[in-house]
C-alpha angles and dihedrals in degrees: 000000000000116000091233090060089068096036098063096054089046092053091047091052091048092050093048093048091048093049092050092047093049097043116112112235118222113265119257118251110280093015116129116232116240116251116271090246090063095054125087115256117254088250090059099053139052124008093339090060091048091051092049091048089055090049090055090054090059097062144035093200118139128187135192123191120194118203138160105229139027092254098049100084125105094235095182093054093045092048091048093052095044103034101033105028101032094238116161095234129185135184124210112195116191096207141020091239094243093147095059132104125274123194094164101066146350094269114125139163111353093009091049089049089057092049093050092045090056091045092053093045089055096045095047088052088061091044091052096230137128117254128211127177128209126221100242125119120237097226095181135269113349120200101199143028089237092057091053090049089052092052098043107019119243094235093047093055092044091050091055092045091051090049094054091046092050090049098046098030095204124193092219130034118191144153139204088242140063100223097242142086091287088075091064102202111078092223090054089053091054093053092050090047092050093051088060102038095046091062092073099024095059090053094050112092089201091063112090096343090186087074090054089055089053089058098260099134123203116276 
């Protein structure tokens, strides 16, 4: 008997069992439905979830993108890599974007940071990626890379970038920005700069040795 003759029925059985397990039963009479935000997205249940799970089995690729603000990411690219190609993709955002503009409401600074945090949590859920936030304040528009370094500290940002790389150990590190004046915003320049510098810094055991003692080995 050919091996494939047994493989196809096994896959069919697996698919059927998965679909049944992930199906949402009708609510009982008088039972309140959970909010939409508490329910799995259509992409994460049923046959779509099975297909994506199979895609993840086809690759070991991992990706980390480093950006400055919650609206800097290339969502289409991240969704394509994670949802279509099975890449284990992550996004590291240095700030919560509290210093940005807001034409939709009167929320600014800390309140705006909360709004943009929730927006990014929702969008990355659709993209199918992991989200990590940094601890740096978005103090408003920055004209130069040097100004951003003065506000945040170059070594402090690099230390946090190295930490996330040593934790996640991605195969590819990238950013939406180049790390120079062409990026315009000084905070954008920092994120592009970090995506380049962290490549060598995370692999150097002499960089931030306190992380090595914590068990975060060079990468």
